[in-house]
C-alpha positions as CSV (number, residue, x, y, z in Angstrom):
1,M,2.2,-16.8,-54.9
2,S,0.4,-13.5,-54.9
3,N,-1.7,-12.8,-58.1
4,A,-0.6,-16.2,-59.5
5,T,-3.3,-18.1,-61.3
6,L,-3.6,-21.8,-61.8
7,R,-3.2,-22.8,-65.4
8,T,-3.3,-26.0,-67.4
9,C,-1.2,-26.4,-70.6
10,P,-2.4,-28.4,-73.6
11,K,-0.5,-31.4,-72.3
12,G,-2.4,-31.3,-69.0
13,H,0.3,-29.9,-66.8
14,Q,-0.9,-27.6,-64.0
15,Y,1.2,-24.7,-62.9
16,H,0.8,-21.3,-61.2
17,K,1.9,-18.2,-63.1
18,S,1.5,-14.5,-62.3
19,S,2.6,-13.1,-65.7
20,D,0.9,-13.2,-69.0
21,C,3.5,-15.5,-70.4
22,P,1.8,-18.6,-71.8
23,T,4.8,-20.9,-71.5
24,C,4.3,-24.0,-69.3
25,P,7.4,-24.4,-67.1
26,I,7.0,-28.2,-67.0
27,C,6.9,-28.5,-70.8
28,E,9.8,-26.1,-71.1
29,A,11.9,-28.1,-68.6
30,E,11.1,-31.3,-70.6
31,R,12.3,-29.8,-73.9
32,K,15.5,-28.3,-72.6
33,P,18.5,-29.8,-74.3
34,K,20.7,-32.1,-72.2
35,D,23.9,-31.0,-73.8
36,G,25.3,-28.4,-76.3
37,F,25.5,-24.7,-75.9
38,L,21.7,-24.3,-75.9
39,S,21.6,-26.3,-72.7
40,L,23.5,-23.6,-70.9
41,L,21.0,-20.9,-71.6
42,G,17.8,-19.9,-69.8
43,A,14.5,-20.7,-71.6
44,P,13.9,-17.2,-73.0
45,A,17.4,-17.0,-74.6
46,R,17.1,-20.5,-75.9
47,R,13.7,-19.9,-77.5
48,A,15.0,-16.7,-79.0
49,L,17.8,-18.5,-80.8
50,E,15.6,-21.4,-81.8
51,N,13.0,-18.9,-83.2
52,A,15.9,-17.4,-85.3
53,N,16.8,-20.9,-86.5
54,I,20.1,-20.8,-84.7
55,A,20.9,-24.3,-83.4
56,T,24.6,-24.6,-83.8
57,L,27.6,-22.5,-82.9
58,E,28.5,-22.3,-86.6
59,Q,25.1,-20.7,-87.3
60,L,25.6,-18.4,-84.3
61,S,29.0,-17.2,-85.5
62,K,27.3,-15.7,-88.6
63,Y,25.6,-13.1,-86.4
64,S,27.1,-10.1,-84.6
65,E,26.6,-9.5,-80.9
66,K,24.4,-6.6,-81.7
67,E,22.1,-8.8,-83.9
68,I,21.8,-11.4,-81.2
69,L,21.1,-8.8,-78.5
70,K,18.2,-7.6,-80.6
71,L,16.4,-10.9,-80.3
72,H,13.6,-10.9,-77.8
73,G,14.7,-13.0,-74.9
74,I,18.4,-12.4,-75.2
75,G,19.9,-10.4,-72.3
76,K,23.4,-9.0,-71.7
77,T,24.2,-11.9,-69.4
78,T,23.7,-14.3,-72.3
79,I,26.4,-12.8,-74.4
80,P,29.4,-13.9,-72.2
81,I,28.0,-17.5,-72.2
82,L,27.7,-17.5,-76.0
83,K,31.2,-15.9,-76.5
84,K,32.8,-18.5,-74.3
85,Q,31.1,-21.3,-76.2
86,L,32.1,-19.8,-79.5
87,E,35.7,-19.4,-78.4
88,S,35.9,-23.0,-77.1
89,T,35.5,-24.1,-80.7
90,G,37.6,-21.4,-82.3
91,L,34.7,-19.3,-83.5
92,K,33.6,-15.8,-82.7
93,F,30.7,-13.5,-83.4
94,N,30.6,-11.9,-86.8
95,S,31.9,-8.3,-86.9
């Protein structure tokens, strides 16, 4: 781990990180949903939707793809996952 520093989160977990990102990977793994569409996403994408108060597919369907892509943490690889989940319930992104 070159340039990685040992850090301790407020919960006492110790981890190495080389970026400035303050997120503890242990805490993040503990809070990852076990099911639902958010469980299929990486932590940055999941946090982006949570920060936008999007917790259900119905809420997600009120946004356009463009609006979701503008959220920090959402990448182009996330959109196909979200589309598939929306389609599985008869929903789609807003136009």
